[in-house]
All heavy atoms as a GROMACS GRO file, in nm:
protein
  571
    1GLU      N    1   9.927   9.851   9.382
    1GLU     CA    2   9.916   9.769   9.507
    1GLU      C    3  10.056   9.747   9.567
    1GLU      O    4  10.150   9.726   9.491
    1GLU     CB    5   9.849   9.638   9.461
    1GLU     CG    6   9.852   9.532   9.574
    1GLU     CD    7   9.811   9.405   9.522
    1GLU    OE1    8   9.792   9.383   9.398
    1GLU    OE2    9   9.824   9.307   9.603
    2MET      N   10  10.066   9.759   9.691
    2MET     CA   11  10.191   9.726   9.760
    2MET      C   12  10.151   9.623   9.872
    2MET      O   13  10.066   9.648   9.954
    2MET     CB   14  10.238   9.852   9.827
    2MET     CG   15  10.277   9.966   9.731
    2MET     SD   16  10.315  10.123   9.812
    2MET     CE   17  10.435  10.083   9.928
    3ALA      N   18  10.215   9.514   9.867
    3ALA     CA   19  10.189   9.406   9.960
    3ALA      C   20  10.308   9.369  10.048
    3ALA      O   21  10.417   9.371  10.000
    3ALA     CB   22  10.142   9.287   9.879
    4ALA      N   23  10.270   9.324  10.156
    4ALA     CA   24  10.372   9.264  10.246
    4ALA      C   25  10.414   9.128  10.194
    4ALA      O   26  10.332   9.061  10.131
    4ALA     CB   27  10.326   9.250  10.391
    5LEU      N   28  10.532   9.080  10.224
    5LEU     CA   29  10.581   8.953  10.169
    5LEU      C   30  10.489   8.835  10.216
    5LEU      O   31  10.486   8.746  10.157
    5LEU     CB   32  10.724   8.927  10.203
    5LEU     CG   33  10.822   9.033  10.139
    5LEU    CD1   34  10.963   9.005  10.188
    5LEU    CD2   35  10.820   9.008   9.993
    6ASP      N   36  10.434   8.847  10.336
    6ASP     CA   37  10.356   8.739  10.395
    6ASP      C   38  10.210   8.740  10.357
    6ASP      O   39  10.141   8.655  10.405
    6ASP     CB   40  10.383   8.734  10.550
    6ASP     CG   41  10.341   8.864  10.618
    6ASP    OD1   42  10.319   8.964  10.544
    6ASP    OD2   43  10.337   8.873  10.744
    7ALA      N   44  10.171   8.831  10.274
    7ALA     CA   45  10.032   8.835  10.227
    7ALA      C   46  10.005   8.723  10.132
    7ALA      O   47  10.081   8.710  10.045
    7ALA     CB   48  10.005   8.967  10.168
    8SER      N   49   9.891   8.663  10.151
    8SER     CA   50   9.865   8.546  10.058
    8SER      C   51   9.816   8.602   9.918
    8SER      O   52   9.782   8.710   9.907
    8SER     CB   53   9.745   8.466  10.115
    8SER     OG   54   9.623   8.539  10.114
    9ALA      N   55   9.834   8.507   9.817
    9ALA     CA   56   9.789   8.550   9.683
    9ALA      C   57   9.647   8.582   9.682
    9ALA      O   58   9.602   8.678   9.610
    9ALA     CB   59   9.815   8.435   9.594
   10GLU      N   60   9.560   8.515   9.757
   10GLU     CA   61   9.417   8.540   9.762
   10GLU      C   62   9.397   8.680   9.823
   10GLU      O   63   9.303   8.758   9.772
   10GLU     CB   64   9.344   8.442   9.841
   10GLU     CG   65   9.336   8.305   9.784
   10GLU     CD   66   9.459   8.219   9.826
   10GLU    OE1   67   9.550   8.268   9.896
   10GLU    OE2   68   9.472   8.103   9.772
   11PHE      N   69   9.463   8.714   9.924
   11PHE     CA   70   9.451   8.850   9.989
   11PHE      C   71   9.489   8.955   9.888
   11PHE      O   72   9.421   9.055   9.865
   11PHE     CB   73   9.537   8.852  10.112
   11PHE     CG   74   9.536   8.978  10.194
   11PHE    CD1   75   9.434   9.077  10.181
   11PHE    CD2   76   9.632   9.010  10.280
   11PHE    CE1   77   9.437   9.192  10.256
   11PHE    CE2   78   9.637   9.128  10.355
   11PHE     CZ   79   9.533   9.215  10.342
   12ARG      N   80   9.604   8.944   9.824
   12ARG     CA   81   9.651   9.041   9.731
   12ARG      C   82   9.552   9.056   9.613
   12ARG      O   83   9.527   9.168   9.562
   12ARG     CB   84   9.795   9.008   9.680
   12ARG     CG   85   9.898   9.024   9.780
   12ARG     CD   86  10.041   9.011   9.729
   12ARG     NE   87  10.064   8.890   9.648
   12ARG     CZ   88  10.108   8.778   9.693
   12ARG    NH1   89  10.143   8.766   9.817
   12ARG    NH2   90  10.129   8.679   9.610
   13SER      N   91   9.498   8.939   9.571
   13SER     CA   92   9.402   8.943   9.460
   13SER      C   93   9.274   9.016   9.496
   13SER      O   94   9.222   9.103   9.419
   13SER     CB   95   9.370   8.812   9.420
   13SER     OG   96   9.274   8.794   9.311
   14PHE      N   97   9.230   8.992   9.625
   14PHE     CA   98   9.105   9.057   9.663
   14PHE      C   99   9.126   9.213   9.659
   14PHE      O  100   9.041   9.285   9.608
   14PHE     CB  101   9.065   9.014   9.799
   14PHE     CG  102   8.953   9.098   9.857
   14PHE    CD1  103   8.820   9.052   9.834
   14PHE    CD2  104   8.967   9.208   9.932
   14PHE    CE1  105   8.714   9.130   9.878
   14PHE    CE2  106   8.856   9.284   9.986
   14PHE     CZ  107   8.740   9.241   9.955
   15VAL      N  108   9.235   9.256   9.720
   15VAL     CA  109   9.262   9.398   9.727
   15VAL      C  110   9.286   9.464   9.591
   15VAL      O  111   9.224   9.568   9.557
   15VAL     CB  112   9.383   9.427   9.808
   15VAL    CG1  113   9.423   9.579   9.808
   15VAL    CG2  114   9.361   9.388   9.954
   16ALA      N  115   9.348   9.391   9.501
   16ALA     CA  116   9.372   9.446   9.360
   16ALA      C  117   9.247   9.453   9.286
   16ALA      O  118   9.223   9.545   9.201
   16ALA     CB  119   9.468   9.354   9.292
   17ASN      N  120   9.148   9.360   9.307
   17ASN     CA  121   9.029   9.356   9.230
   17ASN      C  122   8.912   9.424   9.298
   17ASN      O  123   8.800   9.433   9.242
   17ASN     CB  124   8.985   9.209   9.200
   17ASN     CG  125   9.082   9.148   9.111
   17ASN    OD1  126   9.130   9.209   9.008
   17ASN    ND2  127   9.132   9.030   9.138
   18ALA      N  128   8.923   9.476   9.420
   18ALA     CA  129   8.812   9.546   9.493
   18ALA      C  130   8.779   9.669   9.415
   18ALA      O  131   8.864   9.749   9.368
   18ALA     CB  132   8.857   9.575   9.634
   19LYS      N  133   8.641   9.694   9.406
   19LYS     CA  134   8.607   9.820   9.335
   19LYS      C  135   8.586   9.926   9.446
   19LYS      O  136   8.496   9.914   9.531
   19LYS     CB  137   8.464   9.791   9.269
   19LYS     CG  138   8.415   9.913   9.204
   19LYS     CD  139   8.287   9.883   9.120
   19LYS     CE  140   8.249  10.016   9.045
   19LYS     NZ  141   8.114  10.066   9.092
   20VAL      N  142   8.670  10.031   9.440
   20VAL     CA  143   8.666  10.140   9.534
   20VAL      C  144   8.597  10.259   9.464
   20VAL      O  145   8.651  10.308   9.367
   20VAL     CB  146   8.808  10.177   9.583
   20VAL    CG1  147   8.799  10.294   9.681
   20VAL    CG2  148   8.871  10.051   9.654
   21SER      N  149   8.485  10.300   9.514
   21SER     CA  150   8.413  10.410   9.450
   21SER      C  151   8.402  10.539   9.533
   21SER      O  152   8.347  10.636   9.485
   21SER     CB  153   8.272  10.363   9.416
   21SER     OG  154   8.201  10.311   9.519
   22GLY      N  155   8.473  10.535   9.644
   22GLY     CA  156   8.479  10.654   9.730
   22GLY      C  157   8.562  10.634   9.849
   22GLY      O  158   8.563  10.530   9.908
   23VAL      N  159   8.640  10.746   9.891
   23VAL     CA  160   8.720  10.735  10.007
   23VAL      C  161   8.692  10.859  10.094
   23VAL      O  162   8.678  10.970  10.038
   23VAL     CB  163   8.868  10.742   9.969
   23VAL    CG1  164   8.949  10.741  10.097
   23VAL    CG2  165   8.905  10.611   9.886
   24PHE      N  166   8.665  10.843  10.224
   24PHE     CA  167   8.619  10.947  10.308
   24PHE      C  168   8.720  10.954  10.423
   24PHE      O  169   8.715  10.865  10.507
   24PHE     CB  170   8.477  10.936  10.360
   24PHE     CG  171   8.382  10.905  10.248
   24PHE    CD1  172   8.354  10.774  10.209
   24PHE    CD2  173   8.331  11.010  10.172
   24PHE    CE1  174   8.264  10.751  10.108
   24PHE    CE2  175   8.243  10.989  10.069
   24PHE     CZ  176   8.213  10.852  10.038
   25GLN      N  177   8.803  11.050  10.434
   25GLN     CA  178   8.892  11.071  10.543
   25GLN      C  179   8.817  11.125  10.663
   25GLN      O  180   8.710  11.169  10.650
   25GLN     CB  181   9.009  11.169  10.503
   25GLN     CG  182   9.082  11.119  10.386
   25GLN     CD  183   9.186  11.218  10.336
   25GLN    OE1  184   9.225  11.311  10.410
   25GLN    NE2  185   9.225  11.210  10.211
   26GLY      N  186   8.883  11.104  10.779
   26GLY     CA  187   8.819  11.140  10.905
   26GLY      C  188   8.827  11.032  11.008
   26GLY      O  189   8.909  10.938  10.990
   27THR      N  190   8.757  11.045  11.113
   27THR     CA  191   8.760  10.948  11.220
   27THR      C  192   8.622  10.898  11.246
   27THR      O  193   8.530  10.973  11.287
   27THR     CB  194   8.808  11.018  11.351
   27THR    OG1  195   8.937  11.074  11.320
   27THR    CG2  196   8.828  10.917  11.458
   28PRO      N  197   8.589  10.770  11.210
   28PRO     CA  198   8.676  10.675  11.146
   28PRO      C  199   8.684  10.699  10.998
   28PRO      O  200   8.589  10.754  10.942
   28PRO     CB  201   8.617  10.543  11.184
   28PRO     CG  202   8.468  10.578  11.186
   28PRO     CD  203   8.460  10.720  11.243
   29ALA      N  204   8.792  10.662  10.932
   29ALA     CA  205   8.801  10.664  10.790
   29ALA      C  206   8.698  10.565  10.730
   29ALA      O  207   8.662  10.464  10.794
   29ALA     CB  208   8.943  10.623  10.744
   30ARG      N  209   8.640  10.608  10.614
   30ARG     CA  210   8.541  10.520  10.550
   30ARG      C  211   8.571  10.515  10.406
   30ARG      O  212   8.644  10.599  10.344
   30ARG     CB  213   8.406  10.583  10.570
   30ARG     CG  214   8.366  10.604  10.717
   30ARG     CD  215   8.236  10.677  10.738
   30ARG     NE  216   8.214  10.797  10.658
   30ARG     CZ  217   8.260  10.916  10.688
   30ARG    NH1  218   8.332  10.927  10.790
   30ARG    NH2  219   8.236  11.015  10.602
   31ALA      N  220   8.526  10.404  10.342
   31ALA     CA  221   8.549  10.391  10.198
   31ALA      C  222   8.429  10.309  10.138
   31ALA      O  223   8.380  10.222  10.213
   31ALA     CB  224   8.676  10.317  10.167
   32MET      N  225   8.392  10.334  10.021
   32MET     CA  226   8.296  10.248   9.942
   32MET      C  227   8.372  10.138   9.871
   32MET      O  228   8.457  10.171   9.779
   32MET     CB  229   8.214  10.335   9.844
   32MET     CG  230   8.115  10.428   9.904
   32MET     SD  231   7.974  10.342   9.975
   32MET     CE  232   7.888  10.270   9.835
   33ILE      N  233   8.361  10.023   9.926
   33ILE     CA  234   8.437   9.913   9.866
   33ILE      C  235   8.339   9.801   9.821
   33ILE      O  236   8.258   9.756   9.907
   33ILE     CB  237   8.537   9.851   9.973
   33ILE    CG1  238   8.631   9.956  10.020
   33ILE    CG2  239   8.608   9.737   9.913
   33ILE    CD1  240   8.717   9.919  10.137
   34ASN      N  241   8.334   9.769   9.696
   34ASN     CA  242   8.244   9.666   9.641
   34ASN      C  243   8.105   9.701   9.662
   34ASN      O  244   8.023   9.624   9.694
   34ASN     CB  245   8.280   9.531   9.683
   34ASN     CG  246   8.415   9.486   9.635
   34ASN    OD1  247   8.466   9.524   9.537
   34ASN    ND2  248   8.480   9.396   9.714
   35GLY      N  249   8.066   9.837   9.657
   35GLY     CA  250   7.931   9.878   9.668
   35GLY      C  251   7.884   9.895   9.821
   35GLY      O  252   7.768   9.921   9.839
   36ARG      N  253   7.971   9.883   9.912
   36ARG     CA  254   7.937   9.886  10.050
   36ARG      C  255   8.017   9.986  10.124
   36ARG      O  256   8.148   9.988  10.105
   36ARG     CB  257   7.959   9.743  10.112
   36ARG     CG  258   7.887   9.733  10.240
   36ARG     CD  259   7.903   9.585  10.299
   36ARG     NE  260   7.971   9.595  10.423
   36ARG     CZ  261   8.070   9.527  10.457
   36ARG    NH1  262   8.121   9.431  10.384
   36ARG    NH2  263   8.138   9.542  10.569
   37LEU      N  264   7.954  10.069  10.209
   37LEU     CA  265   8.030  10.162  10.285
   37LEU      C  266   8.092  10.092  10.405
   37LEU      O  267   8.019  10.028  10.490
   37LEU     CB  268   7.942  10.281  10.337
   37LEU     CG  269   8.011  10.388  10.421
   37LEU    CD1  270   8.112  10.467  10.343
   37LEU    CD2  271   7.911  10.473  10.489
   38VAL      N  272   8.217  10.090  10.420
   38VAL     CA  273   8.288  10.028  10.539
   38VAL      C  274   8.370  10.129  10.614
   38VAL      O  275   8.424  10.225  10.558
   38VAL     CB  276   8.373   9.901  10.501
   38VAL    CG1  277   8.290   9.793  10.442
   38VAL    CG2  278   8.479   9.946  10.396
   39ARG      N  279   8.376  10.110  10.738
   39ARG     CA  280   8.455  10.197  10.836
   39ARG      C  281   8.585  10.124  10.870
   39ARG      O  282   8.585  10.001  10.865
   39ARG     CB  283   8.372  10.230  10.954
   39ARG     CG  284   8.258  10.320  10.939
   39ARG     CD  285   8.164  10.342  11.050
   39ARG     NE  286   8.057  10.429  11.034
   39ARG     CZ  287   7.951  10.397  10.956
   39ARG    NH1  288   7.932  10.284  10.902
   39ARG    NH2  289   7.856  10.486  10.933
   40ALA      N  290   8.674  10.201  10.908
   40ALA     CA  291   8.809  10.142  10.951
   40ALA      C  292   8.783  10.038  11.064
   40ALA      O  293   8.706  10.065  11.156
   40ALA     CB  294   8.902  10.251  11.002
   41GLY      N  295   8.847   9.934  11.044
   41GLY     CA  296   8.827   9.818  11.144
   41GLY      C  297   8.720   9.715  11.103
   41GLY      O  298   8.715   9.610  11.166
   42GLU      N  299   8.637   9.744  10.996
   42GLU     CA  300   8.532   9.652  10.964
   42GLU      C  301   8.575   9.551  10.862
   42GLU      O  302   8.661   9.572  10.779
   42GLU     CB  303   8.413   9.725  10.900
   42GLU     CG  304   8.336   9.803  11.008
   42GLU     CD  305   8.216   9.866  10.938
   42GLU    OE1  306   8.186   9.861  10.819
   42GLU    OE2  307   8.138   9.939  11.018
   43LEU      N  308   8.509   9.425  10.869
   43LEU     CA  309   8.546   9.323  10.783
   43LEU      C  310   8.489   9.367  10.639
   43LEU      O  311   8.390   9.415  10.626
   43LEU     CB  312   8.470   9.193  10.819
   43LEU     CG  313   8.549   9.100  10.911
   43LEU    CD1  314   8.453   8.980  10.947
   43LEU    CD2  315   8.675   9.053  10.857
   44VAL      N  316   8.576   9.334  10.535
   44VAL     CA  317   8.529   9.350  10.392
   44VAL      C  318   8.518   9.219  10.326
   44VAL      O  319   8.449   9.209  10.220
   44VAL     CB  320   8.613   9.446  10.313
   44VAL    CG1  321   8.606   9.582  10.364
   44VAL    CG2  322   8.763   9.401  10.315
   45ASP      N  323   8.575   9.112  10.376
   45ASP     CA  324   8.571   8.980  10.328
   45ASP      C  325   8.578   8.884  10.443
   45ASP      O  326   8.686   8.852  10.493
   45ASP     CB  327   8.673   8.946  10.216
   45ASP     CG  328   8.655   8.817  10.151
   45ASP    OD1  329   8.680   8.709  10.223
   45ASP    OD2  330   8.592   8.813  10.044
   46ALA      N  331   8.467   8.822  10.481
   46ALA     CA  332   8.463   8.743  10.595
   46ALA      C  333   8.539   8.609  10.567
   46ALA      O  334   8.607   8.553  10.662
   46ALA     CB  335   8.317   8.704  10.632
   47GLY      N  336   8.534   8.553  10.447
   47GLY     CA  337   8.591   8.430  10.410
   47GLY      C  338   8.749   8.426  10.437
   47GLY      O  339   8.805   8.332  10.477
   48LEU      N  340   8.807   8.538  10.394
   48LEU     CA  341   8.944   8.557  10.397
   48LEU      C  342   8.988   8.633  10.523
   48LEU      O  343   9.107   8.651  10.554
   48LEU     CB  344   9.006   8.627  10.281
   48LEU     CG  345   8.989   8.563  10.142
   48LEU    CD1  346   9.031   8.644  10.023
   48LEU    CD2  347   9.068   8.433  10.144
   49GLY      N  348   8.885   8.690  10.604
   49GLY     CA  349   8.919   8.761  10.720
   49GLY      C  350   8.997   8.895  10.691
   49GLY      O  351   9.073   8.933  10.769
   50ILE      N  352   8.954   8.952  10.590
   50ILE     CA  353   9.016   9.086  10.542
   50ILE      C  354   8.941   9.201  10.611
   50ILE      O  355   8.818   9.216  10.591
   50ILE     CB  356   9.017   9.100  10.393
   50ILE    CG1  357   9.101   8.982  10.335
   50ILE    CG2  358   9.087   9.234  10.358
   50ILE    CD1  359   9.097   8.982  10.182
   51ARG      N  360   9.018   9.292  10.666
   51ARG     CA  361   8.946   9.407  10.722
   51ARG      C  362   9.009   9.536  10.662
   51ARG      O  363   9.124   9.537  10.616
   51ARG     CB  364   8.994   9.424  10.881
   51ARG     CG  365   8.927   9.325  10.963
   51ARG     CD  366   8.956   9.345  11.111
   51ARG     NE  367   8.888   9.244  11.197
   51ARG     CZ  368   8.760   9.240  11.225
   51ARG    NH1  369   8.681   9.338  11.186
   51ARG    NH2  370   8.712   9.142  11.293
   52PHE      N  371   8.928   9.635  10.650
   52PHE     CA  372   8.970   9.768  10.604
   52PHE      C  373   9.027   9.837  10.723
   52PHE      O  374   8.956   9.860  10.820
   52PHE     CB  375   8.846   9.844  10.546
   52PHE     CG  376   8.880   9.987  10.524
   52PHE    CD1  377   8.973  10.031  10.435
   52PHE    CD2  378   8.797  10.089  10.585
   52PHE    CE1  379   8.997  10.167  10.404
   52PHE    CE2  380   8.823  10.226  10.560
   52PHE     CZ  381   8.921  10.260  10.476
   53GLU      N  382   9.158   9.866  10.722
   53GLU     CA  383   9.233   9.923  10.838
   53GLU      C  384   9.217  10.077  10.837
   53GLU      O  385   9.224  10.138  10.949
   53GLU     CB  386   9.371   9.882  10.839
   53GLU     CG  387   9.395   9.741  10.887
   53GLU     CD  388   9.356   9.721  11.031
   53GLU    OE1  389   9.412   9.784  11.122
   53GLU    OE2  390   9.265   9.643  11.059
   54GLY      N  391   9.221  10.140  10.724
   54GLY     CA  392   9.210  10.282  10.722
   54GLY      C  393   9.268  10.342  10.592
   54GLY      O  394   9.292  10.278  10.493
   55VAL      N  395   9.302  10.474  10.603
   55VAL     CA  396   9.349  10.554  10.492
   55VAL      C  397   9.476  10.617  10.526
   55VAL      O  398   9.492  10.668  10.633
   55VAL     CB  399   9.242  10.664  10.452
   55VAL    CG1  400   9.285  10.750  10.336
   55VAL    CG2  401   9.107  10.595  10.419
   56GLU      N  402   9.567  10.624  10.438
   56GLU     CA  403   9.697  10.695  10.451
   56GLU      C  404   9.693  10.803  10.348
   56GLU      O  405   9.741  10.778  10.227
   56GLU     CB  406   9.817  10.599  10.422
   56GLU     CG  407   9.941  10.650  10.464
   56GLU     CD  408  10.049  10.548  10.461
   56GLU    OE1  409  10.038  10.433  10.498
   56GLU    OE2  410  10.162  10.595  10.410
   57PRO      N  411   9.633  10.922  10.386
   57PRO     CA  412   9.612  11.032  10.287
   57PRO      C  413   9.741  11.078  10.217
   57PRO      O  414   9.739  11.114  10.103
   57PRO     CB  415   9.540  11.142  10.366
   57PRO     CG  416   9.527  11.093  10.500
   57PRO     CD  417   9.593  10.965  10.514
   58ALA      N  418   9.853  11.088  10.282
   58ALA     CA  419   9.980  11.143  10.226
   58ALA      C  420  10.018  11.066  10.103
   58ALA      O  421  10.060  11.118  10.002
   58ALA     CB  422  10.085  11.154  10.324
   59LYS      N  423  10.000  10.931  10.111
   59LYS     CA  424  10.041  10.843   9.997
   59LYS      C  425   9.915  10.805   9.910
   59LYS      O  426   9.935  10.725   9.821
   59LYS     CB  427  10.105  10.715  10.042
   59LYS     CG  428  10.241  10.744  10.115
   59LYS     CD  429  10.301  10.610  10.153
   59LYS     CE  430  10.440  10.636  10.215
   59LYS     NZ  431  10.499  10.512  10.259
   60ARG      N  432   9.800  10.851   9.955
   60ARG     CA  433   9.667  10.808   9.892
   60ARG      C  434   9.649  10.654   9.878
   60ARG      O  435   9.628  10.600   9.773
   60ARG     CB  436   9.660  10.874   9.756
   60ARG     CG  437   9.653  11.021   9.754
   60ARG     CD  438   9.641  11.088   9.622
   60ARG     NE  439   9.529  11.034   9.536
   60ARG     CZ  440   9.403  11.074   9.539
   60ARG    NH1  441   9.373  11.173   9.613
   60ARG    NH2  442   9.319  11.022   9.454
   61HIS      N  443   9.671  10.594  10.002
   61HIS     CA  444   9.660  10.452  10.008
   61HIS      C  445   9.540  10.410  10.101
   61HIS      O  446   9.513  10.475  10.200
   61HIS     CB  447   9.783  10.385  10.070
   61HIS     CG  448   9.895  10.377   9.972
   61HIS    ND1  449  10.023  10.347  10.023
   61HIS    CD2  450   9.907  10.384   9.845
   61HIS    CE1  451  10.107  10.352   9.920
   61HIS    NE2  452  10.037  10.369   9.804
   62LEU      N  453   9.472  10.302  10.061
   62LEU     CA  454   9.383  10.226  10.148
   62LEU      C  455   9.466  10.117  10.212
   62LEU      O  456   9.538  10.046  10.133
   62LEU     CB  457   9.266  10.172  10.078
   62LEU     CG  458   9.177  10.275   9.999
   62LEU    CD1  459   9.068  10.192   9.923
   62LEU    CD2  460   9.103  10.357  10.101
   63ILE      N  461   9.441  10.093  10.334
   63ILE     CA  462   9.525   9.986  10.408
   63ILE      C  463   9.422   9.871  10.440
   63ILE      O  464   9.321   9.900  10.505
   63ILE     CB  465   9.590  10.038  10.538
   63ILE    CG1  466   9.674  10.167  10.506
   63ILE    CG2  467   9.680   9.933  10.594
   63ILE    CD1  468   9.792  10.150  10.400
   64PHE      N  469   9.465   9.749  10.408
   64PHE     CA  470   9.386   9.623  10.440
   64PHE      C  471   9.467   9.539  10.523
   64PHE      O  472   9.595   9.537  10.506
   64PHE     CB  473   9.334   9.558  10.313
   64PHE     CG  474   9.247   9.642  10.227
   64PHE    CD1  475   9.298   9.726  10.128
   64PHE    CD2  476   9.101   9.630  10.247
   64PHE    CE1  477   9.214   9.806  10.053
   64PHE    CE2  478   9.022   9.702  10.166
   64PHE     CZ  479   9.073   9.785  10.075
   65LYS      N  480   9.408   9.460  10.615
   65LYS     CA  481   9.476   9.358  10.697
   65LYS      C  482   9.400   9.233  10.701
   65LYS      O  483   9.278   9.237  10.710
   65LYS     CB  484   9.490   9.417  10.843
   65LYS     CG  485   9.570   9.337  10.938
   65LYS     CD  486   9.582   9.418  11.072
   65LYS     CE  487   9.673   9.340  11.159
   65LYS     NZ  488   9.687   9.426  11.286
   66ASP      N  489   9.473   9.118  10.690
   66ASP     CA  490   9.404   8.990  10.694
   66ASP      C  491   9.417   8.927  10.840
   66ASP      O  492   9.485   8.984  10.926
   66ASP     CB  493   9.455   8.890  10.586
   66ASP     CG  494   9.588   8.838  10.606
   66ASP    OD1  495   9.650   8.871  10.708
   66ASP    OD2  496   9.625   8.755  10.525
   67LYS      N  497   9.350   8.810  10.851
   67LYS     CA  498   9.353   8.747  10.983
   67LYS      C  499   9.484   8.710  11.026
   67LYS      O  500   9.503   8.686  11.147
   67LYS     CB  501   9.248   8.624  10.977
   67LYS     CG  502   9.277   8.524  10.885
   67LYS     CD  503   9.164   8.428  10.879
   67LYS     CE  504   9.187   8.325  10.755
   67LYS     NZ  505   9.075   8.248  10.727
   68ALA      N  506   9.581   8.692  10.941
   68ALA     CA  507   9.719   8.654  10.975
   68ALA      C  508   9.797   8.774  11.020
   68ALA      O  509   9.909   8.757  11.064
   68ALA     CB  510   9.783   8.575  10.858
   69GLY      N  511   9.744   8.891  10.995
   69GLY     CA  512   9.824   9.021  11.034
   69GLY      C  513   9.893   9.072  10.910
   69GLY      O  514   9.958   9.177  10.940
   70ALA      N  515   9.882   9.019  10.806
   70ALA     CA  516   9.953   9.077  10.684
   70ALA      C  517   9.883   9.208  10.641
   70ALA      O  518   9.758   9.210  10.653
   70ALA     CB  519   9.957   8.978  10.570
   71LEU      N  520   9.960   9.299  10.591
   71LEU     CA  521   9.899   9.420  10.542
   71LEU      C  522   9.922   9.435  10.393
   71LEU      O  523  10.030   9.400  10.344
   71LEU     CB  524   9.966   9.540  10.614
   71LEU     CG  525   9.942   9.558  10.763
   71LEU    CD1  526  10.035   9.666  10.822
   71LEU    CD2  527   9.803   9.590  10.785
   72VAL      N  528   9.820   9.490  10.332
   72VAL     CA  529   9.828   9.523  10.189
   72VAL      C  530   9.775   9.667  10.171
   72VAL      O  531   9.670   9.703  10.221
   72VAL     CB  532   9.753   9.431  10.095
   72VAL    CG1  533   9.753   9.474   9.951
   72VAL    CG2  534   9.810   9.286  10.103
   73ALA      N  535   9.844   9.758  10.095
   73ALA     CA  536   9.806   9.890  10.067
   73ALA      C  537   9.767   9.903   9.917
   73ALA      O  538   9.834   9.832   9.833
   73ALA     CB  539   9.918   9.988  10.095
   74ARG      N  540   9.675   9.989   9.891
   74ARG     CA  541   9.635  10.000   9.752
   74ARG      C  542   9.604  10.154   9.732
   74ARG      O  543   9.551  10.214   9.814
   74ARG     CB  544   9.498   9.924   9.728
   74ARG     CG  545   9.438   9.955   9.595
   74ARG     CD  546   9.313   9.891   9.579
   74ARG     NE  547   9.241   9.956   9.468
   74ARG     CZ  548   9.137   9.899   9.411
   74ARG    NH1  549   9.097   9.787   9.442
   74ARG    NH2  550   9.075   9.969   9.322
   75LYS      N  551   9.658  10.203   9.616
   75LYS     CA  552   9.632  10.345   9.586
   75LYS      C  553   9.479  10.368   9.552
   75LYS      O  554   9.410  10.283   9.506
   75LYS     CB  555   9.709  10.383   9.460
   75LYS     CG  556   9.858  10.412   9.490
   75LYS     CD  557   9.916  10.493   9.384
   75LYS     CE  558  10.059  10.538   9.415
   75LYS     NZ  559  10.060  10.643   9.508
   76TYR      N  560   9.435  10.483   9.583
   76TYR     CA  561   9.295  10.516   9.548
   76TYR      C  562   9.299  10.646   9.469
   76TYR      O  563   9.396  10.712   9.451
   76TYR     CB  564   9.212  10.534   9.677
   76TYR     CG  565   9.242  10.640   9.777
   76TYR    CD1  566   9.205  10.776   9.753
   76TYR    CD2  567   9.318  10.617   9.891
   76TYR    CE1  568   9.238  10.872   9.848
   76TYR    CE2  569   9.348  10.711   9.982
   76TYR     CZ  570   9.306  10.837   9.954
   76TYR     OH  571   9.342  10.938  10.050
   0.00000   0.00000   0.00000
């Protein structure tokens, strides 16, 4: 997990503990997160306002963004 300094502990914890069971590159990027297929730009946690932003294939990262604009990347 790689987190921005302004990412909250709750946000980092959600990303670190999310169950990722599949990653699909393309337009839009998609991933199976916590048993649900989500597309880039969709909410993955409404309470924290976390969105799945997309995939960075070169580094094998999933990118997440919260309502404050902080970004957290996680390897897949």
